[in-house]
N, CA, C and O atoms as a Tripos MOL2 file, in Angstrom:
@<TRIPOS>MOLECULE
protein
  228   227    57     0     0
PROTEIN
NO_CHARGES

@<TRIPOS>ATOM
      1 N          -2.3750   -7.2960   -9.3360 N.3       1 MET1
      2 CA         -3.1050   -6.2430   -8.6580 C.3       1 MET1
      3 C          -4.2610   -6.5110   -7.3380 C.2       1 MET1
      4 O          -4.5540   -7.5730   -6.7870 O.2       1 MET1
      5 N          -4.7000   -5.3120   -7.1210 N.am      2 GLY2
      6 CA         -5.7080   -6.0070   -6.0280 C.3       2 GLY2
      7 C          -6.9070   -4.9780   -6.3190 C.2       2 GLY2
      8 O          -6.3720   -3.9170   -6.6410 O.2       2 GLY2
      9 N          -8.1310   -4.8650   -6.3370 N.am      3 LYS3
     10 CA         -8.9790   -4.8990   -6.3490 C.3       3 LYS3
     11 C          -9.7280   -3.6440   -5.2030 C.2       3 LYS3
     12 O          -9.2640   -3.7180   -4.0650 O.2       3 LYS3
     13 N         -10.4810   -2.8750   -5.3510 N.am      4 GLY4
     14 CA        -11.4420   -1.8660   -4.5170 C.3       4 GLY4
     15 C         -12.8750   -2.3510   -4.6920 C.2       4 GLY4
     16 O         -13.4750   -2.8160   -5.6610 O.2       4 GLY4
     17 N         -13.3370   -2.0080   -3.0430 N.am      5 LEU5
     18 CA        -14.6000   -2.4760   -2.8180 C.3       5 LEU5
     19 C         -15.5380   -2.7030   -4.4530 C.2       5 LEU5
     20 O         -15.8640   -3.7930   -4.9240 O.2       5 LEU5
     21 N         -15.7930   -1.4120   -5.0310 N.am      6 ASN6
     22 CA        -16.3270   -1.5150   -6.5000 C.3       6 ASN6
     23 C         -15.9130   -2.2240   -7.4090 C.2       6 ASN6
     24 O         -16.3570   -2.1210   -8.5530 O.2       6 ASN6
     25 N         -14.7880   -3.2560   -6.9990 N.am      7 GLY7
     26 CA        -13.8900   -4.0980   -8.7200 C.3       7 GLY7
     27 C         -13.4200   -2.7800   -9.3270 C.2       7 GLY7
     28 O         -13.9420   -2.4210  -10.3820 O.2       7 GLY7
     29 N         -12.8260   -2.3040   -8.9650 N.am      8 LYS8
     30 CA        -12.1890   -0.9210   -9.5000 C.3       8 LYS8
     31 C         -10.0650   -2.0140  -10.0380 C.2       8 LYS8
     32 O         -10.1090   -3.0920   -9.4440 O.2       8 LYS8
     33 N          -8.9420   -1.9210  -10.6770 N.am      9 GLU9
     34 CA         -7.6680   -1.4640  -10.0950 C.3       9 GLU9
     35 C          -7.2600   -0.9520   -9.1000 C.2       9 GLU9
     36 O          -7.6230    0.1800   -8.7800 O.2       9 GLU9
     37 N          -6.7370   -1.3940   -8.6590 N.am     10 LEU10
     38 CA         -6.0200   -0.3410   -7.4380 C.3      10 LEU10
     39 C          -4.7760   -0.0720   -7.8640 C.2      10 LEU10
     40 O          -4.5580    1.1040   -8.1590 O.2      10 LEU10
     41 N          -3.7700   -0.9640   -7.9920 N.am     11 GLY11
     42 CA         -2.5760   -0.9890   -8.7540 C.3      11 GLY11
     43 C          -1.4320   -2.7740   -8.3600 C.2      11 GLY11
     44 O          -2.0610   -3.6700   -7.7970 O.2      11 GLY11
     45 N          -0.7030   -2.9080   -8.5250 N.am     12 LYS12
     46 CA         -0.6750   -3.8860   -7.9440 C.3      12 LYS12
     47 C           0.2270   -3.2430   -6.5250 C.2      12 LYS12
     48 O           0.7900   -2.1830   -6.2480 O.2      12 LYS12
     49 N          -0.0310   -4.6310   -5.8180 N.am     13 GLY13
     50 CA         -0.1620   -4.7430   -4.2000 C.3      13 GLY13
     51 C          -0.5910   -3.8220   -2.6250 C.2      13 GLY13
     52 O          -0.3420   -3.6330   -1.4340 O.2      13 GLY13
     53 N          -1.5940   -3.4230   -4.0480 N.am     14 ILE14
     54 CA         -2.6590   -2.3160   -2.8310 C.3      14 ILE14
     55 C          -4.5510   -3.0920   -3.1070 C.2      14 ILE14
     56 O          -5.2580   -3.7050   -3.9060 O.2      14 ILE14
     57 N          -4.5300   -2.6780   -2.2310 N.am     15 ARG15
     58 CA         -5.9800   -3.5460   -1.7450 C.3      15 ARG15
     59 C          -6.6970   -1.9870   -0.7960 C.2      15 ARG15
     60 O          -6.4030   -0.9320   -0.2350 O.2      15 ARG15
     61 N          -7.7030   -2.8160   -1.1540 N.am     16 GLN16
     62 CA         -9.1750   -1.7590    0.3340 C.3      16 GLN16
     63 C          -9.0790   -2.4330    0.6830 C.2      16 GLN16
     64 O          -8.4980   -3.3660    0.1270 O.2      16 GLN16
     65 N          -9.4800   -2.4900    1.6610 N.am     17 ARG17
     66 CA        -10.2620   -2.6470    3.1690 C.3      17 ARG17
     67 C         -11.7140   -2.4370    3.2290 C.2      17 ARG17
     68 O         -12.2910   -1.4620    2.7480 O.2      17 ARG17
     69 N         -12.3420   -3.5430    3.9320 N.am     18 LYS18
     70 CA        -14.0600   -3.4330    4.1930 C.3      18 LYS18
     71 C         -14.0270   -1.9000    4.0370 C.2      18 LYS18
     72 O         -14.2340   -1.2620    3.0050 O.2      18 LYS18
     73 N         -13.6440   -1.3040    5.6010 N.am     19 ASP19
     74 CA        -13.6020   -0.0110    6.0770 C.3      19 ASP19
     75 C         -13.9050    1.1220    5.1250 C.2      19 ASP19
     76 O         -14.3690    2.2350    5.3740 O.2      19 ASP19
     77 N         -13.5550    0.6120    4.0360 N.am     20 GLY20
     78 CA        -12.6000    1.9950    3.0640 C.3      20 GLY20
     79 C         -11.1380    2.3130    2.9580 C.2      20 GLY20
     80 O         -10.7360    3.0190    2.0320 O.2      20 GLY20
     81 N         -10.2750    1.7960    3.9170 N.am     21 ARG21
     82 CA         -8.9610    2.5930    3.6010 C.3      21 ARG21
     83 C          -8.7010    1.4290    3.2000 C.2      21 ARG21
     84 O          -9.1450    0.2810    3.2080 O.2      21 ARG21
     85 N          -7.3840    2.3900    2.6480 N.am     22 TYR22
     86 CA         -6.6080    1.0540    1.5250 C.3      22 TYR22
     87 C          -5.8150    0.7070    1.7660 C.2      22 TYR22
     88 O          -5.5070    1.6450    2.5020 O.2      22 TYR22
     89 N          -4.3040   -0.5010    1.9000 N.am     23 GLU23
     90 CA         -3.5880   -0.3730    2.0910 C.3      23 GLU23
     91 C          -2.7110   -1.6110    1.3870 C.2      23 GLU23
     92 O          -3.2540   -2.6110    0.9160 O.2      23 GLU23
     93 N          -1.5610   -1.4280    1.3900 N.am     24 THR24
     94 CA         -0.0840   -1.6760    1.3910 C.3      24 THR24
     95 C           1.7630   -2.1820    2.1710 C.2      24 THR24
     96 O           2.5180   -1.8330    3.0780 O.2      24 THR24
     97 N           1.6910   -3.0550    1.1970 N.am     25 ARG25
     98 CA          2.7820   -3.4350    2.2970 C.3      25 ARG25
     99 C           4.1660   -3.7010    1.4120 C.2      25 ARG25
    100 O           4.5400   -4.0020    0.2780 O.2      25 ARG25
    101 N           4.5530   -3.4450    2.4580 N.am     26 ILE26
    102 CA          6.2510   -3.3910    1.3050 C.3      26 ILE26
    103 C           7.1260   -3.8880    2.4590 C.2      26 ILE26
    104 O           7.1220   -3.6150    3.6590 O.2      26 ILE26
    105 N           7.7490   -4.5670    1.8410 N.am     27 TYR27
    106 CA          8.7330   -5.4690    2.6030 C.3      27 TYR27
    107 C          10.4110   -4.4630    2.8090 C.2      27 TYR27
    108 O          10.8420   -3.6630    1.9790 O.2      27 TYR27
    109 N          11.3900   -5.0050    4.7660 N.am     28 ASN28
    110 CA         12.2160   -3.7480    4.7420 C.3      28 ASN28
    111 C          13.2520   -4.4640    4.9520 C.2      28 ASN28
    112 O          13.4880   -4.9630    6.0520 O.2      28 ASN28
    113 N          14.1060   -4.6220    3.7770 N.am     29 PRO29
    114 CA         15.2420   -6.0400    4.2250 C.3      29 PRO29
    115 C          15.9020   -5.4170    5.4810 C.2      29 PRO29
    116 O          16.2380   -6.2430    6.3300 O.2      29 PRO29
    117 N          16.1450   -4.1500    5.7520 N.am     30 GLY30
    118 CA         17.0250   -4.3720    7.4650 C.3      30 GLY30
    119 C          16.4750   -4.6870    8.2780 C.2      30 GLY30
    120 O          17.0670   -5.1900    9.2330 O.2      30 GLY30
    121 N          15.3970   -4.5730    8.2830 N.am     31 THR31
    122 CA         14.4470   -5.3660    9.9880 C.3      31 THR31
    123 C          13.9720   -7.1960    9.3820 C.2      31 THR31
    124 O          13.6400   -8.1230   10.1200 O.2      31 THR31
    125 N          14.0880   -7.2240    7.9660 N.am     32 GLN32
    126 CA         13.3510   -8.0370    7.2790 C.3      32 GLN32
    127 C          11.9620   -8.5880    8.1750 C.2      32 GLN32
    128 O          11.7340   -9.6750    8.7040 O.2      32 GLN32
    129 N          11.3120   -7.5670    8.1050 N.am     33 LYS33
    130 CA         10.1460   -7.5060    8.4460 C.3      33 LYS33
    131 C           9.2230   -7.3940    6.8570 C.2      33 LYS33
    132 O           9.7810   -7.5440    5.7700 O.2      33 LYS33
    133 N           7.8150   -7.1180    7.0100 N.am     34 TYR34
    134 CA          6.8660   -6.5310    6.0250 C.3      34 TYR34
    135 C           6.3410   -5.8770    6.8380 C.2      34 TYR34
    136 O           5.9550   -6.3480    7.9080 O.2      34 TYR34
    137 N           6.1540   -4.0690    6.3460 N.am     35 VAL35
    138 CA          5.3150   -3.1180    6.7590 C.3      35 VAL35
    139 C           3.9790   -2.5660    6.7490 C.2      35 VAL35
    140 O           4.1860   -1.6810    5.9200 O.2      35 VAL35
    141 N           2.4660   -2.4040    7.1330 N.am     36 SER36
    142 CA          1.7710   -2.6650    6.3960 C.3      36 SER36
    143 C           1.4080   -0.9200    6.3460 C.2      36 SER36
    144 O           1.2420   -0.1200    7.2670 O.2      36 SER36
    145 N           1.3750   -0.7620    4.9690 N.am     37 LEU37
    146 CA          0.6460    1.0730    5.5570 C.3      37 LEU37
    147 C          -0.5290    1.5720    5.3780 C.2      37 LEU37
    148 O          -0.9870    0.9190    4.4410 O.2      37 LEU37
    149 N          -1.4570    2.4860    5.7700 N.am     38 TYR38
    150 CA         -2.7450    2.6710    5.2620 C.3      38 TYR38
    151 C          -3.0220    4.1000    5.0200 C.2      38 TYR38
    152 O          -2.2630    5.0590    5.1520 O.2      38 TYR38
    153 N          -4.3850    4.0560    4.5980 N.am     39 ASP39
    154 CA         -4.6850    5.9700    3.8500 C.3      39 ASP39
    155 C          -5.8990    6.2180    3.0650 C.2      39 ASP39
    156 O          -5.9100    5.7480    1.9270 O.2      39 ASP39
    157 N          -6.9800    6.9100    3.4960 N.am     40 THR40
    158 CA         -7.8170    6.4950    3.1030 C.3      40 THR40
    159 C          -7.8770    7.5930    1.9270 C.2      40 THR40
    160 O          -8.9660    8.0740    1.6120 O.2      40 THR40
    161 N          -6.6370    7.9960    1.2560 N.am     41 ASN41
    162 CA         -6.4460    8.9230    0.0290 C.3      41 ASN41
    163 C          -5.4420    7.1940   -0.9950 C.2      41 ASN41
    164 O          -4.6840    6.2860   -0.6530 O.2      41 ASN41
    165 N          -5.7800    7.4260   -1.6380 N.am     42 LEU42
    166 CA         -5.3400    5.9590   -2.5090 C.3      42 LEU42
    167 C          -3.7750    6.9740   -2.9850 C.2      42 LEU42
    168 O          -2.6220    6.5440   -2.9580 O.2      42 LEU42
    169 N          -4.2010    8.3130   -3.3740 N.am     43 GLN43
    170 CA         -2.7890    8.3760   -4.2960 C.3      43 GLN43
    171 C          -2.1690    9.0450   -2.8630 C.2      43 GLN43
    172 O          -1.0100    9.4520   -2.9300 O.2      43 GLN43
    173 N          -2.7760    9.1560   -1.7710 N.am     44 ARG44
    174 CA         -0.9310    9.7220   -1.2710 C.3      44 ARG44
    175 C          -0.7890    8.4550   -0.6380 C.2      44 ARG44
    176 O          -0.2050    8.6540    0.4280 O.2      44 ARG44
    177 N          -1.0690    7.1310   -0.8010 N.am     45 LEU45
    178 CA         -0.9760    6.3040    0.0800 C.3      45 LEU45
    179 C           0.2230    5.1350   -0.7220 C.2      45 LEU45
    180 O           0.6950    4.1100   -0.2310 O.2      45 LEU45
    181 N           0.5190    5.8430   -2.3410 N.am     46 LYS46
    182 CA          1.2440    5.4670   -3.6100 C.3      46 LYS46
    183 C           2.5540    6.5120   -3.1290 C.2      46 LYS46
    184 O           3.6710    6.0290   -3.3120 O.2      46 LYS46
    185 N           2.5080    7.6110   -2.6550 N.am     47 LYS47
    186 CA          3.1940    9.1150   -2.8350 C.3      47 LYS47
    187 C           3.6650    7.6950   -1.7000 C.2      47 LYS47
    188 O           4.2530    6.6180   -1.7980 O.2      47 LYS47
    189 N           3.1780    8.2790   -0.9420 N.am     48 THR48
    190 CA          4.1040    6.6980    0.7490 C.3      48 THR48
    191 C           4.8460    6.3270    0.5400 C.2      48 THR48
    192 O           5.9740    6.8200    0.5750 O.2      48 THR48
    193 N           4.4990    5.2100    0.2070 N.am     49 ARG49
    194 CA          4.8290    3.7910   -0.2610 C.3      49 ARG49
    195 C           5.8940    4.4350   -1.3710 C.2      49 ARG49
    196 O           6.8400    4.5620   -0.5940 O.2      49 ARG49
    197 N           6.2150    4.7470   -2.1740 N.am     50 ASP50
    198 CA          7.0160    5.3790   -3.3160 C.3      50 ASP50
    199 C           8.2650    5.7200   -2.4410 C.2      50 ASP50
    200 O           9.4150    5.2920   -2.5420 O.2      50 ASP50
    201 N           7.5810    6.8400   -1.3240 N.am     51 ASP51
    202 CA          9.1220    7.2210   -0.8020 C.3      51 ASP51
    203 C           9.5600    6.4650    0.6410 C.2      51 ASP51
    204 O          10.4960    6.5290    1.4380 O.2      51 ASP51
    205 N           8.3170    5.7170    0.4850 N.am     52 ALA52
    206 CA          9.2680    4.1400    1.6010 C.3      52 ALA52
    207 C          10.2200    3.5190    1.2490 C.2      52 ALA52
    208 O          11.3290    3.4660    1.7800 O.2      52 ALA52
    209 N           9.6940    2.8090   -0.0330 N.am     53 LEU53
    210 CA         10.4460    2.2360   -0.7920 C.3      53 LEU53
    211 C          11.8760    2.7500   -0.7440 C.2      53 LEU53
    212 O          12.8460    1.9960   -0.6700 O.2      53 LEU53
    213 N          11.9570    4.1590   -0.7920 N.am     54 LEU54
    214 CA         12.9380    4.4300   -1.5110 C.3      54 LEU54
    215 C          14.2480    4.8180   -0.5700 C.2      54 LEU54
    216 O          15.3760    5.1320   -0.9510 O.2      54 LEU54
    217 N          13.7240    4.6910    0.8150 N.am     55 TYR55
    218 CA         14.7030    4.5480    1.8730 C.3      55 TYR55
    219 C          15.4210    3.4780    2.4800 C.2      55 TYR55
    220 O          16.5420    3.3450    2.9730 O.2      55 TYR55
    221 N          13.7550    2.2720    2.1630 N.am     56 ALA56
    222 CA         14.1040    0.5370    2.4280 C.3      56 ALA56
    223 C          14.8950    0.5850    2.0260 C.2      56 ALA56
    224 O          15.5720    0.8960    3.0050 O.2      56 ALA56
    225 N          16.0180    0.5000    0.7010 N.am     57 TYR57
    226 CA         16.8900    0.1920   -0.2090 C.3      57 TYR57
    227 C          18.2790    1.0040   -0.6310 C.2      57 TYR57
    228 O          19.0010    0.5680   -1.5270 O.2      57 TYR57
@<TRIPOS>BOND
     1     1     2 1
     2     2     3 1
     3     3     4 2
     4     3     5 am
     5     5     6 1
     6     6     7 1
     7     7     8 2
     8     7     9 am
     9     9    10 1
    10    10    11 1
    11    11    12 2
    12    11    13 am
    13    13    14 1
    14    14    15 1
    15    15    16 2
    16    15    17 am
    17    17    18 1
    18    18    19 1
    19    19    20 2
    20    19    21 am
    21    21    22 1
    22    22    23 1
    23    23    24 2
    24    23    25 am
    25    25    26 1
    26    26    27 1
    27    27    28 2
    28    27    29 am
    29    29    30 1
    30    30    31 1
    31    31    32 2
    32    31    33 am
    33    33    34 1
    34    34    35 1
    35    35    36 2
    36    35    37 am
    37    37    38 1
    38    38    39 1
    39    39    40 2
    40    39    41 am
    41    41    42 1
    42    42    43 1
    43    43    44 2
    44    43    45 am
    45    45    46 1
    46    46    47 1
    47    47    48 2
    48    47    49 am
    49    49    50 1
    50    50    51 1
    51    51    52 2
    52    51    53 am
    53    53    54 1
    54    54    55 1
    55    55    56 2
    56    55    57 am
    57    57    58 1
    58    58    59 1
    59    59    60 2
    60    59    61 am
    61    61    62 1
    62    62    63 1
    63    63    64 2
    64    63    65 am
    65    65    66 1
    66    66    67 1
    67    67    68 2
    68    67    69 am
    69    69    70 1
    70    70    71 1
    71    71    72 2
    72    71    73 am
    73    73    74 1
    74    74    75 1
    75    75    76 2
    76    75    77 am
    77    77    78 1
    78    78    79 1
    79    79    80 2
    80    79    81 am
    81    81    82 1
    82    82    83 1
    83    83    84 2
    84    83    85 am
    85    85    86 1
    86    86    87 1
    87    87    88 2
    88    87    89 am
    89    89    90 1
    90    90    91 1
    91    91    92 2
    92    91    93 am
    93    93    94 1
    94    94    95 1
    95    95    96 2
    96    95    97 am
    97    97    98 1
    98    98    99 1
    99    99   100 2
   100    99   101 am
   101   101   102 1
   102   102   103 1
   103   103   104 2
   104   103   105 am
   105   105   106 1
   106   106   107 1
   107   107   108 2
   108   107   109 am
   109   109   110 1
   110   110   111 1
   111   111   112 2
   112   111   113 am
   113   113   114 1
   114   114   115 1
   115   115   116 2
   116   115   117 am
   117   117   118 1
   118   118   119 1
   119   119   120 2
   120   119   121 am
   121   121   122 1
   122   122   123 1
   123   123   124 2
   124   123   125 am
   125   125   126 1
   126   126   127 1
   127   127   128 2
   128   127   129 am
   129   129   130 1
   130   130   131 1
   131   131   132 2
   132   131   133 am
   133   133   134 1
   134   134   135 1
   135   135   136 2
   136   135   137 am
   137   137   138 1
   138   138   139 1
   139   139   140 2
   140   139   141 am
   141   141   142 1
   142   142   143 1
   143   143   144 2
   144   143   145 am
   145   145   146 1
   146   146   147 1
   147   147   148 2
   148   147   149 am
   149   149   150 1
   150   150   151 1
   151   151   152 2
   152   151   153 am
   153   153   154 1
   154   154   155 1
   155   155   156 2
   156   155   157 am
   157   157   158 1
   158   158   159 1
   159   159   160 2
   160   159   161 am
   161   161   162 1
   162   162   163 1
   163   163   164 2
   164   163   165 am
   165   165   166 1
   166   166   167 1
   167   167   168 2
   168   167   169 am
   169   169   170 1
   170   170   171 1
   171   171   172 2
   172   171   173 am
   173   173   174 1
   174   174   175 1
   175   175   176 2
   176   175   177 am
   177   177   178 1
   178   178   179 1
   179   179   180 2
   180   179   181 am
   181   181   182 1
   182   182   183 1
   183   183   184 2
   184   183   185 am
   185   185   186 1
   186   186   187 1
   187   187   188 2
   188   187   189 am
   189   189   190 1
   190   190   191 1
   191   191   192 2
   192   191   193 am
   193   193   194 1
   194   194   195 1
   195   195   196 2
   196   195   197 am
   197   197   198 1
   198   198   199 1
   199   199   200 2
   200   199   201 am
   201   201   202 1
   202   202   203 1
   203   203   204 2
   204   203   205 am
   205   205   206 1
   206   206   207 1
   207   207   208 2
   208   207   209 am
   209   209   210 1
   210   210   211 1
   211   211   212 2
   212   211   213 am
   213   213   214 1
   214   214   215 1
   215   215   216 2
   216   215   217 am
   217   217   218 1
   218   218   219 1
   219   219   220 2
   220   219   221 am
   221   221   222 1
   222   222   223 1
   223   223   224 2
   224   223   225 am
   225   225   226 1
   226   226   227 1
   227   227   228 2
@<TRIPOS>SUBSTRUCTURE
     1 MET1         2 RESIDUE 1 A MET
     2 GLY2         6 RESIDUE 1 A GLY
     3 LYS3        10 RESIDUE 1 A LYS
     4 GLY4        14 RESIDUE 1 A GLY
     5 LEU5        18 RESIDUE 1 A LEU
     6 ASN6        22 RESIDUE 1 A ASN
     7 GLY7        26 RESIDUE 1 A GLY
     8 LYS8        30 RESIDUE 1 A LYS
     9 GLU9        34 RESIDUE 1 A GLU
    10 LEU10       38 RESIDUE 1 A LEU
    11 GLY11       42 RESIDUE 1 A GLY
    12 LYS12       46 RESIDUE 1 A LYS
    13 GLY13       50 RESIDUE 1 A GLY
    14 ILE14       54 RESIDUE 1 A ILE
    15 ARG15       58 RESIDUE 1 A ARG
    16 GLN16       62 RESIDUE 1 A GLN
    17 ARG17       66 RESIDUE 1 A ARG
    18 LYS18       70 RESIDUE 1 A LYS
    19 ASP19       74 RESIDUE 1 A ASP
    20 GLY20       78 RESIDUE 1 A GLY
    21 ARG21       82 RESIDUE 1 A ARG
    22 TYR22       86 RESIDUE 1 A TYR
    23 GLU23       90 RESIDUE 1 A GLU
    24 THR24       94 RESIDUE 1 A THR
    25 ARG25       98 RESIDUE 1 A ARG
    26 ILE26      102 RESIDUE 1 A ILE
    27 TYR27      106 RESIDUE 1 A TYR
    28 ASN28      110 RESIDUE 1 A ASN
    29 PRO29      114 RESIDUE 1 A PRO
    30 GLY30      118 RESIDUE 1 A GLY
    31 THR31      122 RESIDUE 1 A THR
    32 GLN32      126 RESIDUE 1 A GLN
    33 LYS33      130 RESIDUE 1 A LYS
    34 TYR34      134 RESIDUE 1 A TYR
    35 VAL35      138 RESIDUE 1 A VAL
    36 SER36      142 RESIDUE 1 A SER
    37 LEU37      146 RESIDUE 1 A LEU
    38 TYR38      150 RESIDUE 1 A TYR
    39 ASP39      154 RESIDUE 1 A ASP
    40 THR40      158 RESIDUE 1 A THR
    41 ASN41      162 RESIDUE 1 A ASN
    42 LEU42      166 RESIDUE 1 A LEU
    43 GLN43      170 RESIDUE 1 A GLN
    44 ARG44      174 RESIDUE 1 A ARG
    45 LEU45      178 RESIDUE 1 A LEU
    46 LYS46      182 RESIDUE 1 A LYS
    47 LYS47      186 RESIDUE 1 A LYS
    48 THR48      190 RESIDUE 1 A THR
    49 ARG49      194 RESIDUE 1 A ARG
    50 ASP50      198 RESIDUE 1 A ASP
    51 ASP51      202 RESIDUE 1 A ASP
    52 ALA52      206 RESIDUE 1 A ALA
    53 LEU53      210 RESIDUE 1 A LEU
    54 LEU54      214 RESIDUE 1 A LEU
    55 TYR55      218 RESIDUE 1 A TYR
    56 ALA56      222 RESIDUE 1 A ALA
    57 TYR57      226 RESIDUE 1 A TYR
């Protein structure tokens, strides 16, 4: 589980960068590469990640 700058648990695979943005990495099996997703809003990042995972597999 990743943690935010204040020590709060963010969820699996999510971390908060020093500039305040949240980051998650997902694996794209089609290209066999990892893709980083960034956002300043945690809920929006989780939704984007879930949407991207639906289309990746």
